[in-house]
C-alpha angles and dihedrals in degrees: 000000000000115000116245113251121255108268110224136197113205115201122185129131091224113079092200091057092049090050093053094045089049090056088055093049098040089060089067115081094205093054129071130179104222099170141020130202132194096198141024098256092054089049091052090053096045095048090078094059110085097302125147098185137016123207106201128189108224096224110054133141126253091018125015121236088252092053090046091050091052089050095048096045090048100044103027103029092170090067114088116217131213122189119220119198145162089212123092088199126144094209091058088044095055092043090050092053091045087054092057101258116159093213147357120226126187115227090226088062099035092111089057104032111026098082092045089049092052096051091046091052093049087054088053090248123131123243126207131162114244093260092055091051089055090050093053091049090052091047091050092052092046093051089063090062120066120232114264111289094016119106126220118255120246093272094054094252125127110275123242116255093275086132085075126070116243089255092051090048088051092051092043088056093051091046092052091050088058103255119152124235088258094051092048091048092052092046095051097035094239133118125272088240090056092051091050089051090052092047091051090049092049092050092047093047093049096039092237134136113203149016095270092057091046089050095052090048092049092052094048091047092052094242093128110069118219 
């Protein structure tokens, strides 16, 4: 008996990109695109309608690909997810893995990698392009070294962010999620100046210099929920 083809949901807010990806997928007899979405919210809705795998662009309106991935992996765990991105960016990579994605494919390499990534996902195997694998190795090595000024715990593992006060941890989480100082101030009912002061204290305590470093730290410390 012939196996049923893998049923794919293709989500990207650019119709031209979807058309190009569909040409790649339609050339494979064991793959079939059964649904298309132009935004993350639509993708999250369609994932529960006879889909085996969802290919999600990271940057989409209404709901980002990362938000859609979290929704799908939480509500339809039988559906595998692949993230598609034009960004070779370790922050997006880590957030995609935290969201439950089986793989991360660069749009620039989609003609080479996408089919391989789909088949790996359907075997319940992860797929990462070579640069992403190097990033994960570097992150693993870095996680065994505490940030400047922060001691190791008794087991030799990186300590949790106890160096920060509860309020600083709260603000760090919001910074890592991409909120501006104004948005954080409104959410916590404090002034923008107070937020900026907390941000400066967090950077000083952790020996860091920018939002990207803070985001990496927050992901490793588990402050950002999948």
